[in-house]
N, CA, C and O atoms as a GROMACS GRO file, in nm:
protein
  392
    1MET      N    1   2.568  -6.386   6.486
    1MET     CA    2   2.450  -6.472   6.482
    1MET      C    3   2.496  -6.617   6.490
    1MET      O    4   2.586  -6.659   6.417
    2GLU      N    5   2.436  -6.693   6.578
    2GLU     CA    6   2.472  -6.833   6.596
    2GLU      C    7   2.368  -6.922   6.528
    2GLU      O    8   2.248  -6.900   6.543
    3VAL      N    9   2.415  -7.020   6.454
    3VAL     CA   10   2.327  -7.114   6.386
    3VAL      C   11   2.346  -7.251   6.451
    3VAL      O   12   2.459  -7.300   6.461
    4THR      N   13   2.237  -7.311   6.492
    4THR     CA   14   2.247  -7.446   6.550
    4THR      C   15   2.175  -7.543   6.458
    4THR      O   16   2.071  -7.512   6.400
    5LEU      N   17   2.233  -7.659   6.446
    5LEU     CA   18   2.172  -7.762   6.363
    5LEU      C   19   2.078  -7.847   6.448
    5LEU      O   20   2.111  -7.884   6.560
    6ASP      N   21   1.964  -7.876   6.394
    6ASP     CA   22   1.867  -7.959   6.462
    6ASP      C   23   1.903  -8.105   6.436
    6ASP      O   24   1.876  -8.156   6.328
    7ARG      N   25   1.961  -8.172   6.533
    7ARG     CA   26   2.006  -8.311   6.516
    7ARG      C   27   1.888  -8.405   6.491
    7ARG      O   28   1.905  -8.512   6.432
    8LYS      N   29   1.770  -8.367   6.535
    8LYS     CA   30   1.652  -8.450   6.511
    8LYS      C   31   1.614  -8.453   6.364
    8LYS      O   32   1.539  -8.541   6.321
    9ARG      N   33   1.665  -8.360   6.287
    9ARG     CA   34   1.631  -8.349   6.145
    9ARG      C   35   1.730  -8.425   6.057
    9ARG      O   36   1.721  -8.416   5.934
   10GLN      N   37   1.822  -8.499   6.116
   10GLN     CA   38   1.918  -8.576   6.036
   10GLN      C   39   1.846  -8.688   5.963
   10GLN      O   40   1.755  -8.752   6.016
   11TYR      N   41   1.888  -8.710   5.841
   11TYR     CA   42   1.827  -8.814   5.759
   11TYR      C   43   1.868  -8.953   5.806
   11TYR      O   44   1.977  -8.972   5.860
   12GLN      N   45   1.780  -9.048   5.784
   12GLN     CA   46   1.807  -9.188   5.812
   12GLN      C   47   1.852  -9.253   5.682
   12GLN      O   48   1.794  -9.227   5.576
   13LEU      N   49   1.954  -9.337   5.688
   13LEU     CA   50   2.007  -9.404   5.570
   13LEU      C   51   1.959  -9.548   5.568
   13LEU      O   52   1.982  -9.624   5.662
   14LEU      N   53   1.893  -9.586   5.458
   14LEU     CA   54   1.850  -9.724   5.438
   14LEU      C   55   1.920  -9.776   5.313
   14LEU      O   56   1.930  -9.706   5.213
   15ILE      N   57   1.968  -9.899   5.320
   15ILE     CA   58   2.041  -9.958   5.208
   15ILE      C   59   1.964 -10.082   5.162
   15ILE      O   60   1.939 -10.174   5.239
   16LYS      N   61   1.929 -10.082   5.033
   16LYS     CA   62   1.860 -10.200   4.977
   16LYS      C   63   1.951 -10.323   4.992
   16LYS      O   64   2.073 -10.310   4.986
   17PRO      N   65   1.893 -10.441   5.013
   17PRO     CA   66   1.974 -10.563   5.027
   17PRO      C   67   2.070 -10.586   4.910
   17PRO      O   68   2.183 -10.632   4.931
   18SER      N   69   2.027 -10.555   4.789
   18SER     CA   70   2.115 -10.573   4.672
   18SER      C   71   2.236 -10.479   4.680
   18SER      O   72   2.347 -10.518   4.644
   19ALA      N   73   2.214 -10.357   4.727
   19ALA     CA   74   2.325 -10.262   4.742
   19ALA      C   75   2.417 -10.306   4.855
   19ALA      O   76   2.539 -10.287   4.848
   20GLN      N   77   2.360 -10.364   4.960
   20GLN     CA   78   2.440 -10.415   5.071
   20GLN      C   79   2.534 -10.527   5.022
   20GLN      O   80   2.650 -10.532   5.062
   21LYS      N   81   2.482 -10.614   4.937
   21LYS     CA   82   2.565 -10.720   4.879
   21LYS      C   83   2.678 -10.662   4.795
   21LYS      O   84   2.792 -10.708   4.800
   22GLU      N   85   2.644 -10.559   4.718
   22GLU     CA   86   2.746 -10.493   4.636
   22GLU      C   87   2.855 -10.433   4.724
   22GLU      O   88   2.973 -10.442   4.692
   23LEU      N   89   2.815 -10.374   4.835
   23LEU     CA   90   2.910 -10.311   4.927
   23LEU      C   91   3.007 -10.415   4.984
   23LEU      O   92   3.126 -10.387   4.996
   24HIS      N   93   2.957 -10.532   5.018
   24HIS     CA   94   3.043 -10.636   5.075
   24HIS      C   95   3.146 -10.689   4.976
   24HIS      O   96   3.248 -10.745   5.018
   25LYS      N   97   3.123 -10.673   4.848
   25LYS     CA   98   3.217 -10.720   4.744
   25LYS      C   99   3.330 -10.619   4.720
   25LYS      O  100   3.430 -10.652   4.654
   26ILE      N  101   3.315 -10.498   4.771
   26ILE     CA  102   3.412 -10.392   4.749
   26ILE      C  103   3.527 -10.407   4.850
   26ILE      O  104   3.502 -10.444   4.965
   27PRO      N  105   3.652 -10.381   4.809
   27PRO     CA  106   3.764 -10.390   4.902
   27PRO      C  107   3.745 -10.304   5.027
   27PRO      O  108   3.684 -10.197   5.022
   28LYS      N  109   3.797 -10.352   5.139
   28LYS     CA  110   3.777 -10.287   5.270
   28LYS      C  111   3.816 -10.140   5.271
   28LYS      O  112   3.748 -10.057   5.331
   29LEU      N  113   3.925 -10.107   5.205
   29LEU     CA  114   3.970  -9.968   5.202
   29LEU      C  115   3.863  -9.877   5.144
   29LEU      O  116   3.834  -9.770   5.198
   30HIS      N  117   3.803  -9.920   5.033
   30HIS     CA  118   3.698  -9.840   4.970
   30HIS      C  119   3.570  -9.843   5.054
   30HIS      O  120   3.497  -9.744   5.057
   31GLN      N  121   3.543  -9.955   5.121
   31GLN     CA  122   3.425  -9.962   5.208
   31GLN      C  123   3.431  -9.856   5.317
   31GLN      O  124   3.330  -9.794   5.350
   32GLN      N  125   3.548  -9.834   5.373
   32GLN     CA  126   3.564  -9.732   5.477
   32GLN      C  127   3.532  -9.593   5.422
   32GLN      O  128   3.467  -9.513   5.489
   33ARG      N  129   3.579  -9.566   5.302
   33ARG     CA  130   3.551  -9.437   5.240
   33ARG      C  131   3.402  -9.422   5.208
   33ARG      O  132   3.347  -9.313   5.220
   34ILE      N  133   3.339  -9.530   5.167
   34ILE     CA  134   3.196  -9.528   5.138
   34ILE      C  135   3.117  -9.503   5.266
   34ILE      O  136   3.020  -9.426   5.265
   35HIS      N  137   3.156  -9.567   5.376
   35HIS     CA  138   3.088  -9.544   5.504
   35HIS      C  139   3.104  -9.398   5.549
   35HIS      O  140   3.011  -9.341   5.606
   36ALA      N  141   3.219  -9.340   5.525
   36ALA     CA  142   3.239  -9.199   5.558
   36ALA      C  143   3.146  -9.112   5.474
   36ALA      O  144   3.093  -9.012   5.522
   37GLU      N  145   3.126  -9.150   5.349
   37GLU     CA  146   3.034  -9.075   5.263
   37GLU      C  147   2.890  -9.091   5.310
   37GLU      O  148   2.811  -8.998   5.298
   38PHE      N  149   2.854  -9.208   5.362
   38PHE     CA  150   2.721  -9.228   5.419
   38PHE      C  151   2.696  -9.126   5.531
   38PHE      O  152   2.588  -9.068   5.540
   39ASP      N  153   2.796  -9.105   5.616
   39ASP     CA  154   2.783  -9.007   5.725
   39ASP      C  155   2.758  -8.868   5.670
   39ASP      O  156   2.673  -8.794   5.720
   40ALA      N  157   2.831  -8.832   5.565
   40ALA     CA  158   2.813  -8.700   5.503
   40ALA      C  159   2.674  -8.689   5.440
   40ALA      O  160   2.610  -8.583   5.448
   41LEU      N  161   2.626  -8.796   5.378
   41LEU     CA  162   2.493  -8.794   5.317
   41LEU      C  163   2.383  -8.776   5.421
   41LEU      O  164   2.284  -8.706   5.396
   42MET      N  165   2.398  -8.838   5.536
   42MET     CA  166   2.296  -8.824   5.640
   42MET      C  167   2.286  -8.680   5.690
   42MET      O  168   2.179  -8.635   5.732
   43ARG      N  169   2.397  -8.609   5.685
   43ARG     CA  170   2.394  -8.467   5.725
   43ARG      C  171   2.336  -8.379   5.614
   43ARG      O  172   2.263  -8.285   5.641
   44ASP      N  173   2.371  -8.411   5.487
   44ASP     CA  174   2.323  -8.332   5.374
   44ASP      C  175   2.310  -8.423   5.251
   44ASP      O  176   2.407  -8.441   5.177
   45PRO      N  177   2.193  -8.479   5.229
   45PRO     CA  178   2.176  -8.571   5.116
   45PRO      C  179   2.182  -8.504   4.980
   45PRO      O  180   2.189  -8.573   4.878
   46PHE      N  181   2.180  -8.373   4.976
   46PHE     CA  182   2.179  -8.302   4.848
   46PHE      C  183   2.320  -8.272   4.796
   46PHE      O  184   2.335  -8.196   4.700
   47ILE      N  185   2.423  -8.329   4.859
   47ILE     CA  186   2.560  -8.309   4.811
   47ILE      C  187   2.585  -8.386   4.682
   47ILE      O  188   2.679  -8.356   4.608
   48GLY      N  189   2.502  -8.484   4.655
   48GLY     CA  190   2.518  -8.565   4.533
   48GLY      C  191   2.465  -8.494   4.411
   48GLY      O  192   2.402  -8.388   4.419
   49LYS      N  193   2.493  -8.554   4.297
   49LYS     CA  194   2.449  -8.500   4.168
   49LYS      C  195   2.309  -8.555   4.139
   49LYS      O  196   2.285  -8.675   4.148
   50LYS      N  197   2.217  -8.465   4.105
   50LYS     CA  198   2.082  -8.506   4.068
   50LYS      C  199   2.085  -8.553   3.923
   50LYS      O  200   2.124  -8.478   3.833
   51LEU      N  201   2.045  -8.678   3.901
   51LEU     CA  202   2.048  -8.734   3.766
   51LEU      C  203   1.923  -8.694   3.688
   51LEU      O  204   1.823  -8.650   3.746
   52SER      N  205   1.930  -8.708   3.558
   52SER     CA  206   1.817  -8.665   3.473
   52SER      C  207   1.783  -8.775   3.373
   52SER      O  208   1.841  -8.883   3.375
   53GLY      N  209   1.688  -8.746   3.287
   53GLY     CA  210   1.645  -8.842   3.186
   53GLY      C  211   1.575  -8.962   3.248
   53GLY      O  212   1.487  -8.945   3.333
   54ASN      N  213   1.614  -9.082   3.208
   54ASN     CA  214   1.553  -9.204   3.262
   54ASN      C  215   1.582  -9.222   3.410
   54ASN      O  216   1.514  -9.299   3.478
   55LEU      N  217   1.682  -9.151   3.461
   55LEU     CA  218   1.722  -9.164   3.602
   55LEU      C  219   1.675  -9.045   3.686
   55LEU      O  220   1.729  -9.022   3.794
   56ALA      N  221   1.578  -8.971   3.638
   56ALA     CA  222   1.527  -8.856   3.712
   56ALA      C  223   1.479  -8.900   3.850
   56ALA      O  224   1.410  -9.001   3.864
   57GLY      N  225   1.516  -8.824   3.950
   57GLY     CA  226   1.478  -8.854   4.088
   57GLY      C  227   1.587  -8.929   4.163
   57GLY      O  228   1.580  -8.943   4.286
   58VAL      N  229   1.687  -8.978   4.091
   58VAL     CA  230   1.798  -9.050   4.153
   58VAL      C  231   1.914  -8.952   4.171
   58VAL      O  232   1.938  -8.867   4.085
   59TYR      N  233   1.985  -8.965   4.282
   59TYR     CA  234   2.106  -8.888   4.307
   59TYR      C  235   2.225  -8.982   4.304
   59TYR      O  236   2.211  -9.102   4.328
   60SER      N  237   2.341  -8.927   4.275
   60SER     CA  238   2.464  -9.006   4.271
   60SER      C  239   2.576  -8.926   4.334
   60SER      O  240   2.590  -8.806   4.311
   61VAL      N  241   2.656  -8.993   4.415
   61VAL     CA  242   2.772  -8.928   4.476
   61VAL      C  243   2.895  -9.014   4.446
   61VAL      O  244   2.888  -9.137   4.447
   62ARG      N  245   3.008  -8.949   4.420
   62ARG     CA  246   3.131  -9.017   4.385
   62ARG      C  247   3.212  -9.055   4.508
   62ARG      O  248   3.231  -8.975   4.599
   63VAL      N  249   3.259  -9.177   4.508
   63VAL     CA  250   3.360  -9.224   4.602
   63VAL      C  251   3.454  -9.305   4.514
   63VAL      O  252   3.444  -9.428   4.507
   64TRP      N  253   3.545  -9.236   4.449
   64TRP     CA  254   3.625  -9.291   4.342
   64TRP      C  255   3.684  -9.428   4.378
   64TRP      O  256   3.740  -9.442   4.487
   65PRO      N  257   3.672  -9.527   4.292
   65PRO     CA  258   3.613  -9.531   4.158
   65PRO      C  259   3.467  -9.576   4.158
   65PRO      O  260   3.416  -9.622   4.056
   66TYR      N  261   3.400  -9.564   4.271
   66TYR     CA  262   3.262  -9.612   4.286
   66TYR      C  263   3.164  -9.496   4.286
   66TYR      O  264   3.201  -9.380   4.303
   67ARG      N  265   3.037  -9.532   4.267
   67ARG     CA  266   2.927  -9.436   4.278
   67ARG      C  267   2.824  -9.494   4.372
   67ARG      O  268   2.796  -9.614   4.371
   68ILE      N  269   2.767  -9.408   4.453
   68ILE     CA  270   2.654  -9.445   4.539
   68ILE      C  271   2.532  -9.380   4.475
   68ILE      O  272   2.527  -9.258   4.459
   69ALA      N  273   2.433  -9.461   4.440
   69ALA     CA  274   2.310  -9.410   4.381
   69ALA      C  275   2.200  -9.420   4.485
   69ALA      O  276   2.187  -9.523   4.552
   70TYR      N  277   2.120  -9.315   4.498
   70TYR     CA  278   2.019  -9.313   4.605
   70TYR      C  279   1.901  -9.222   4.571
   70TYR      O  280   1.910  -9.133   4.486
   71PHE      N  281   1.792  -9.248   4.640
   71PHE     CA  282   1.673  -9.164   4.637
   71PHE      C  283   1.666  -9.088   4.768
   71PHE      O  284   1.718  -9.134   4.870
   72ILE      N  285   1.602  -8.971   4.766
   72ILE     CA  286   1.576  -8.894   4.888
   72ILE      C  287   1.426  -8.886   4.907
   72ILE      O  288   1.354  -8.843   4.818
   73VAL      N  289   1.379  -8.929   5.024
   73VAL     CA  290   1.237  -8.918   5.059
   73VAL      C  291   1.230  -8.808   5.165
   73VAL      O  292   1.242  -8.834   5.284
   74GLN      N  293   1.210  -8.684   5.119
   74GLN     CA  294   1.219  -8.568   5.207
   74GLN      C  295   1.116  -8.570   5.318
   74GLN      O  296   1.148  -8.536   5.432
   75ARG      N  297   0.993  -8.608   5.288
   75ARG     CA  298   0.887  -8.604   5.390
   75ARG      C  299   0.918  -8.693   5.508
   75ARG      O  300   0.878  -8.664   5.621
   76LYS      N  301   0.989  -8.802   5.483
   76LYS     CA  302   1.020  -8.897   5.590
   76LYS      C  303   1.166  -8.889   5.634
   76LYS      O  304   1.209  -8.966   5.721
   77LEU      N  305   1.243  -8.797   5.575
   77LEU     CA  306   1.385  -8.781   5.606
   77LEU      C  307   1.461  -8.912   5.589
   77LEU      O  308   1.532  -8.956   5.679
   78ILE      N  309   1.443  -8.975   5.473
   78ILE     CA  310   1.506  -9.103   5.444
   78ILE      C  311   1.590  -9.092   5.317
   78ILE      O  312   1.550  -9.030   5.219
   79ILE      N  313   1.708  -9.154   5.322
   79ILE     CA  314   1.792  -9.172   5.204
   79ILE      C  315   1.790  -9.322   5.176
   79ILE      O  316   1.824  -9.402   5.263
   80LEU      N  317   1.749  -9.360   5.056
   80LEU     CA  318   1.743  -9.501   5.018
   80LEU      C  319   1.853  -9.528   4.915
   80LEU      O  320   1.844  -9.484   4.800
   81VAL      N  321   1.957  -9.600   4.957
   81VAL     CA  322   2.067  -9.635   4.868
   81VAL      C  323   2.022  -9.754   4.784
   81VAL      O  324   1.984  -9.858   4.836
   82ILE      N  325   2.025  -9.736   4.651
   82ILE     CA  326   1.979  -9.841   4.561
   82ILE      C  327   2.092  -9.915   4.492
   82ILE      O  328   2.074 -10.027   4.444
   83ALA      N  329   2.211  -9.853   4.486
   83ALA     CA  330   2.324  -9.920   4.421
   83ALA      C  331   2.456  -9.859   4.468
   83ALA      O  332   2.465  -9.739   4.493
   84ILE      N  333   2.556  -9.945   4.480
   84ILE     CA  334   2.694  -9.902   4.506
   84ILE      C  335   2.778  -9.983   4.409
   84ILE      O  336   2.804 -10.101   4.431
   85ARG      N  337   2.820  -9.920   4.302
   85ARG     CA  338   2.886  -9.992   4.194
   85ARG      C  339   3.005  -9.913   4.142
   85ARG      O  340   3.022  -9.795   4.170
   86HIS      N  341   3.088  -9.982   4.065
   86HIS     CA  342   3.198  -9.917   3.996
   86HIS      C  343   3.139  -9.818   3.895
   86HIS      O  344   3.032  -9.841   3.838
   87ARG      N  345   3.208  -9.710   3.875
   87ARG     CA  346   3.156  -9.602   3.790
   87ARG      C  347   3.130  -9.646   3.646
   87ARG      O  348   3.047  -9.585   3.578
   88LYS      N  349   3.198  -9.750   3.600
   88LYS     CA  350   3.184  -9.791   3.459
   88LYS      C  351   3.046  -9.850   3.427
   88LYS      O  352   3.002  -9.844   3.313
   89ASP      N  353   2.977  -9.906   3.528
   89ASP     CA  354   2.849  -9.970   3.497
   89ASP      C  355   2.735  -9.932   3.591
   89ASP      O  356   2.626  -9.989   3.582
   90VAL      N  357   2.757  -9.837   3.679
   90VAL     CA  358   2.654  -9.805   3.778
   90VAL      C  359   2.525  -9.755   3.713
   90VAL      O  360   2.416  -9.793   3.758
   91TYR      N  361   2.534  -9.673   3.611
   91TYR     CA  362   2.413  -9.613   3.555
   91TYR      C  363   2.330  -9.714   3.478
   91TYR      O  364   2.207  -9.706   3.478
   92GLN      N  365   2.395  -9.809   3.411
   92GLN     CA  366   2.321  -9.914   3.343
   92GLN      C  367   2.250 -10.005   3.444
   92GLN      O  368   2.137 -10.048   3.421
   93VAL      N  369   2.316 -10.032   3.554
   93VAL     CA  370   2.256 -10.115   3.660
   93VAL      C  371   2.136 -10.045   3.722
   93VAL      O  372   2.033 -10.108   3.747
   94ILE      N  373   2.148  -9.916   3.746
   94ILE     CA  374   2.036  -9.840   3.804
   94ILE      C  375   1.916  -9.843   3.711
   94ILE      O  376   1.804  -9.866   3.754
   95GLU      N  377   1.940  -9.820   3.582
   95GLU     CA  378   1.829  -9.820   3.487
   95GLU      C  379   1.758  -9.956   3.488
   95GLU      O  380   1.636  -9.961   3.472
   96GLY      N  381   1.831 -10.063   3.506
   96GLY     CA  382   1.772 -10.196   3.513
   96GLY      C  383   1.689 -10.217   3.638
   96GLY      O  384   1.600 -10.303   3.639
   97LYS      N  385   1.717 -10.140   3.744
   97LYS     CA  386   1.644 -10.156   3.870
   97LYS      C  387   1.520 -10.068   3.878
   97LYS      O  388   1.433 -10.091   3.962
   98LEU      N  389   1.512  -9.969   3.791
   98LEU     CA  390   1.396  -9.878   3.798
   98LEU      C  391   1.278  -9.929   3.719
   98LEU      O  392   1.173  -9.864   3.715
   0.00000   0.00000   0.00000
């Protein structure tokens, strides 16, 4: 049985301006790894960890030592990146943005 992926169903990645600023502050080596993770997220946004409690509805994926925090809008096939921060403070920053 052959399975084909529908390329039209790939998610679109949108990055909030504040997250874009955070990304530019990160060293180039880590930026490359984060961009590679963006590609993986567009293929399967559910690879991240679904957060709970005050952060319900937010997903997080690790790109050591950073975390990418994002929402998934399934009906529109959109991934909205809300934060790209060091793991030590990413969750406090996200809570401040919600």
